[in-house]
C-alpha positions in Angstrom: 0.0 0.0 0.0 1.4 3.4 -0.9 0.3 6.8 0.2 1.2 9.7 -2.1 1.7 13.2 -0.8 2.7 16.2 -2.9 4.7 18.4 -0.7 8.4 18.9 0.4 8.5 16.6 3.4 8.1 13.3 1.4 6.7 12.2 -1.9 5.3 8.8 -1.1 5.3 6.3 1.7 4.0 2.8 1.9 4.2 -0.6 3.6 4.6 -4.1 2.3 5.7 -7.6 3.4 7.4 -10.7 2.0 6.3 -14.0 3.5 8.4 -17.0 3.5 7.9 -20.5 4.9 9.6 -19.8 8.3 10.2 -16.1 8.4 9.1 -12.9 6.7 10.1 -9.3 6.2 7.8 -6.3 6.9 9.0 -3.0 5.5 8.1 0.6 5.3 9.3 2.5 2.3 9.4 6.2 1.5 10.5 8.4 -1.3 11.7 11.7 0.0 14.4 14.4 -0.2 17.5 13.2 1.5 17.6 16.1 4.0 14.2 14.9 5.4 15.3 11.4 6.2 15.8 11.9 10.0 12.3 13.6 10.3 10.5 11.0 8.3 12.3 8.1 10.1 11.3 9.7 13.5 7.7 10.2 12.4 7.5 6.5 11.3 8.9 5.3 14.6 6.5 7.6 16.5 3.5 6.2 14.5 4.6 2.6 15.3 4.9 3.5 19.0 1.4 5.1 18.9 -0.1 1.9 17.5 1.7 -0.2 20.1 0.5 2.0 23.0 -2.9 3.2 21.9 -3.8 0.8 19.1 -6.0 2.1 16.2 -9.6 3.1 16.3 -12.3 0.6 15.4 -13.3 2.9 12.5 -9.7 2.8 11.1 -9.6 -1.0 11.6 -12.8 -1.4 9.6 -11.5 1.0 6.8 -8.3 -0.9 6.5 -10.0 -4.3 6.6 -12.2 -3.3 3.6 -9.3 -1.9 1.7 -7.1 -4.9 2.2 -9.8 -7.5 1.6 -11.0 -5.8 -1.6 -7.5 -5.3 -2.9 -6.7 -9.0 -2.3 -9.9 -10.0 -4.1 -9.6 -7.6 -7.1 -5.8 -8.2 -7.6 -6.4 -11.9 -7.8 -9.5 -12.0 -9.9 -7.8 -12.9 -13.2 -6.9 -16.5 -13.8 -3.2 -15.8 -14.1 -3.1 -13.8 -10.9 -5.1 -16.5 -9.1 -2.6 -19.1 -10.4 0.3 -17.0 -9.1 -1.4 -16.7 -5.7 -2.0 -20.4 -5.3 1.5 -21.2 -6.6 3.0 -18.8 -4.0 1.0 -20.2 -1.1 1.6 -23.8 -2.1 5.4 -23.4 -2.7 6.0 -21.1 0.3 3.5 -22.3 2.9 2.7 -25.8 1.6 -1.0 -24.9 2.2 -3.7 -23.2 0.0 -6.2 -22.7 2.9 -4.6 -19.4 4.0 -5.0 -18.0 0.5 -8.6 -19.0 0.3 -9.4 -17.7 3.8 -7.3 -14.5 3.7 -10.2 -12.0 3.3 -12.1 -13.7 6.1 -9.1 -13.7 8.4 -8.5 -9.9 7.7 -12.1 -9.1 8.5 -12.0 -11.1 11.7 -9.1 -8.9 13.2 -9.9 -6.2 15.7 -7.8 -3.3 16.9 -6.4 -5.3 19.8 -5.0 -7.9 17.3 -3.3 -5.1 15.4 -1.9 -3.6 18.6 -0.6 -7.1 19.8 1.0 -7.7 16.3 2.7 -4.2 16.5 4.1 -5.0 19.9 5.3 -8.4 18.8 6.7 -7.6 15.4 7.4 -3.9 14.9 10.4 -3.0 17.1 11.9 0.4 16.2 15.0 -0.6 18.2 16.0 -3.4 15.8 15.0 -1.9 12.5 17.3 -0.8 9.8 17.3 1.9 7.2 18.5 1.4 3.6 18.9 4.5 1.4 19.1 4.7 -2.3 20.4 8.0 -3.8 20.2 9.0 -7.5 23.5 9.6 -9.1 
């Protein structure tokens, strides 16, 4: 998911993940002027801590559930994308059930589930920053 903003602080920011059989990677990416890196990094860390301490509202949880479930369904509605999805789940997880039940699982989450996941998986103390600069 990417959020686009048209001002001088950052140009775009988003999140994604890569799942593997035993471990995965969750990452936040941003496109920004180099001089704003410290401020953007601090704002991201602050946002993570806020989710860990206060969680997210039920309204925000519902909004995100709808966006994620709909995106999953629409992205995978072609036969080739569906085949890629099932291939991924079968090869990485050895199980197709999570792929079939993904929208239902997302819709079953509540704000406390998100807060617990943020506490467990999103540590700002062990994160890393990788920067790419144009030449």
